[in-house]
N, C-alpha and C positions, 0 to 999 in steps of 0.2 A: 897317504891315508888309503885305507881299504874301502872299496866301494861296497854298498849294501849287497850287491849281487855276489860279491866275493866272500861274504861272511859265511863261515861254516854253519851248517844246519844246527849244531849244538856246540856250546862252548862253556868256558869257565863261569861266565855270568849266568848262563842258564842253569847250570848245576847249583850255583849258590842260591838262585831264586827258588829252585825246587826244594832245596833243604830248608830255606826260610819258610816256605809254605808248610812243609812237613812239621817243623818244630813249632810254628804258630798254631797248627792244628792240635798238636800235643798239648800245648799250654791252654788251649780253649776246650780241651776235652772232646774234641771233634774227631772221634775214631774213624769215621768214614772219610774225613779229609785226609787223615794219615794214610789210610788204605788206598786212596785215590793216587797217592804219590808212588805206590809200589807196583812192580811188575807182578803178573799173576804167579810167577814161579820164584818170587823173592826168597833168598836164603837169609835166614836170621840166625846169627851166632849169638845165642843168649850168654850173657856174662856168666862165666864159670859153669856153663852148661853145654848142652848139645846144640847142633845146628838143626833147625827146623825149616821146612820149605813150604812155600805157598802162602797166598793171602789168607786162606781159611785158617791155617795154623797161626798166622800172625794175629788174626782177629781173635782167636781163642786166647792167645797170649795177652792181648789188650784187655779182654774180659777178666782174666785172672788178675792182671795188674790193677784194674779198677776196683776189684773186690778187696784186694789186700793192701793197696797203697793209694795215697793221694799225693801227687807230685807236681811240682812246677819247676821249670828250667829257667835259670837266669844267667847273665853274663855269657850268652851264646856267641861263640866265634865260629864262623864257617869258612872253610878253605876248600879249594878245588884245583885240580891240575888244569893246564891250559885247554885241553880238549874236552874237559867236563866229564870225563869217564870215571874219575876217582875223586873222592871228596872225604873230608873229615869235619867233625864238629867237636868242639870242646865246650863244656858248660858246667854249671853248678846246679845240682839237684837239691831242691828244698822239699822235703817230704814228711809224710806221716805214715806210720805203720798201723793200718787199721784192723786187719784180720790176720791171724796166724797163717803164715805160708809154710807148706810142708817142708820139714827138715830144718826149719829156722826157729829162733826163739819165739816165745809167746808174745803176741801183739797186744798192746793196750794203749794205742795212740801215741807211742813214742815218736818224737820228731828227729829228723836228721838233716844234715847239710853235707853234701858229698860231691867232690869233684868227679866228673865222669867225661867220657868221650865216646865217639863212634867213628868207625871207618866205613865208608860206603862205596859201592860200585854203582854206576849209572849207565844205562843203555836205552836208547830210543825214548829218552825223556822220563824214564822211570827208575826208581831205586831197585837194583837187582840183588844187592847184598847189603846187609846191615850187620856190622860186628860191633857189639857193645862192650864197653869196659868201665868198670868202677872197682874200687878197692873193697872187696867184701869184708875183709878183716876190719877196716875202718867203720863200715856200716854196722857190723856186729858190735863193735866197741860202743858205738853211739846208742844202739837200741837196748843193749844189755846193761849199760851203765858202768 
């Protein structure tokens, strides 16, 4: 058995706890709680989009998402490597399309259920990279009908 003094400063359990806080904040609509889990220079790979960097850009993304979508995540499964520097999350998005997003179909409150996932990098107890994935064609099929 490893003594407490020999425990690494950061590990798999810590990474999973960080992700649990992050996704609990998402489901609570606590954007500041989400931002608190991110490094100042976080890299966010938007699904089917460009990489944006920094907390300010992520906060703008959250504002945009709040305006256009109402989402809740269920069936969240969190995974991390042993040293807690890389992690993944898989979940099901239950959402409503509230306001038309640029380049996408007209919004009129359509609902959707969409499997999704994220790959994350972690350093110094903060998420430094967040790469999102969901099937845009599946989402389009659900909101267009």
